[in-house]
N, C-alpha and C positions, 0 to 999 in steps of 0.2 A: 431169437432175433434181437431181444432187448440187450443181451450180453454183447452181441456183435456190435450193436450201435454204441454201447458204452465203451467198448474197447476201441472202436474206430474214433470216437470223440477224444479219448485219452491220447491216442497216437497223434491226432490232429493238434490238440492243445500242446503236447510236448514238442512237436515239430515247430509250431508257431512260436512258442516261448524260446526255443533254441535259436530260431532264425532272428528273433528280435535282439538277442544278446550278442550276436555275432556281427562283425564288421568285415565285409568282404571287399577286396580291391583287386586290381590287376596291374601288371607292368608288362610293357613290350620290351623285352630284353634286346631284341634285334635293333630297335629304334635307339635304345640307350647306348648300345655298343657303337652305332654309327655316329653318335654325337660326341664320343670321347676322343680327346687328342691321342691317347695311347693307341686307339684303334686305327687311327690314320698312320701312325708309325708302323704298326703291325702290317697294315695293308701294303705299305711301301716295302717292307722287308719281304713280304710274300711275293710281291710283284718282281722284286730283284731275284729272289730264289727261283721263281718260275721262269724268268727270262734266262737265267743261267742254265737251268735244266733244258729249256727249249733250244738254246744255242748248242748244247752238247748233243741233243737229239738230232738237230739239223745236220751237224757235222757227221754223225754216224750215218744218217740217211744219204748224205752226199757221197760218203766213202762207198757205201753199198752200191749206189746208183752208178758211180764211176766204174767200179769193178764189174758190175753187170753189163754196162755198155761195152767195156773192153772185151768181156766174154762174148757178147753177141756179135761184135765186129770181127773177132779173131778166132773163134772156136773152130771154124772150118780149116784154118791154117795149122792148128795144133794137132799133135798126136793124141791118141785116145787117153793115154795116161795123164797128160796135162789137162785135157778137157775134164776128166773125172776129178782131178785135183782141184781145178777151178770151180767145178760144180759143188764140191764139198766145202770149199772155202766160202762160196756164196751162201750156201745153206747155213753154215756156221755163223756168218755175219748177220743173216736174217734173224736167226735165233737170238743172237746177242743183242740185236736192235730191239726185238720184242721184249727181251728180259730187261733191257735198260729202260724201255718205255714203262713197263710195270714198276720197276724200281723207282723211276722218277715220280710216278703217281703216288707211290707209297711214301717217298721222301717228302713230297709236297704236303701230303695229308698229315704226316707226322710233324713237320715244321709248323703247319697251321695249328695243330692241336697244342704243340708245345708253347707257341706264342699266345694263343687265345685262352688257354686254361687259367693262367693267373688272373687275367682280366675278368674272365667270367666268374671266378671266385670272388673277386672284389665287388663285382656287380651284385652277386648273391648276398654278400655281407651288407652292402649298402641297402639293398631291398629289405633285408631283415631289420636293419636299424630304422629305416623310414617307417616300416610297418609297426615296430614297437613304439616309436615316437608319436605316431598318429593313431594308435589304438586299433590297428587292424588285427583281426583274428586270423584271416586267411588272405594270401595274395596268390593269385593265379597268373600264370604267364600266358600271353597270347600266342607265342611261337613254340610252345612245348611240343606240338605235333610235328614240327619240321615240315617236310613235304606233304604230310598228311593233312595239314591245316591247323587252324587255331582250335583251342580248347573251348572257347566261348562262342556261342552263336550270336549273342548280342551283349554289348557292354555300354554302360552309361559313362560318358567321359568324366563325370564328376568323381568317379572312383579310380581313375587312372593315376597311379603314383609315379609314372615314368619320369616326369619332369622334376618331381621331388627327389628322386634318386639322382638325377643329373645335378641338381643343386648340391646334393651331398658330396659330389665330386668337384664342386666348384665350377661346373659347366653351365653356361646359360644356353638353353636350347635354341637352336637356329630355326626350328619350325615346331609347330604344335605336334604333339604325339599323334600318329595316325589312328584314326578310329575306323575300324573295319567292322562291318556286319555282314553276315552271310545270309543270303535269302533263305527264308523258311521253305521247306519242301511243300509242294501243293498236294 
């Protein structure tokens, strides 16, 4: 029992001394991204690309609907071979529409990744520089979990370096960095 107590105390002391030597901070990269002028340009480009894809999708949908309506109105007048040909054409158009829809989603995601990757790299570099300049040992991001949620359950705003990172970019924050806390489970 005495050995267990000594080992437990040694672990506790080493953890306590490790924690005292470390400086931990956090950054909200989504917040930083929304404050940067480059992000506004990227958002504009993405909206334009999305609108272009949307217009093409609407044109394909209208073409399909027009041919479907023609088929529904005239199928009784056509011979069986023409009806079969028109059905095949409609089926092919529907498949092409679905493929274009999938391709459009892929195109948009690729465009978004291509545009955001360099800016995200710049943000990462700026976070590293701010951390080094201010003596931080670790920086945790709030949005690392994406849809799964934040990494931290609680954060003290005094350790938020998001606005320091924005200053590194020469950007004056328009609003205070959001401080979010998750309720503790009961």
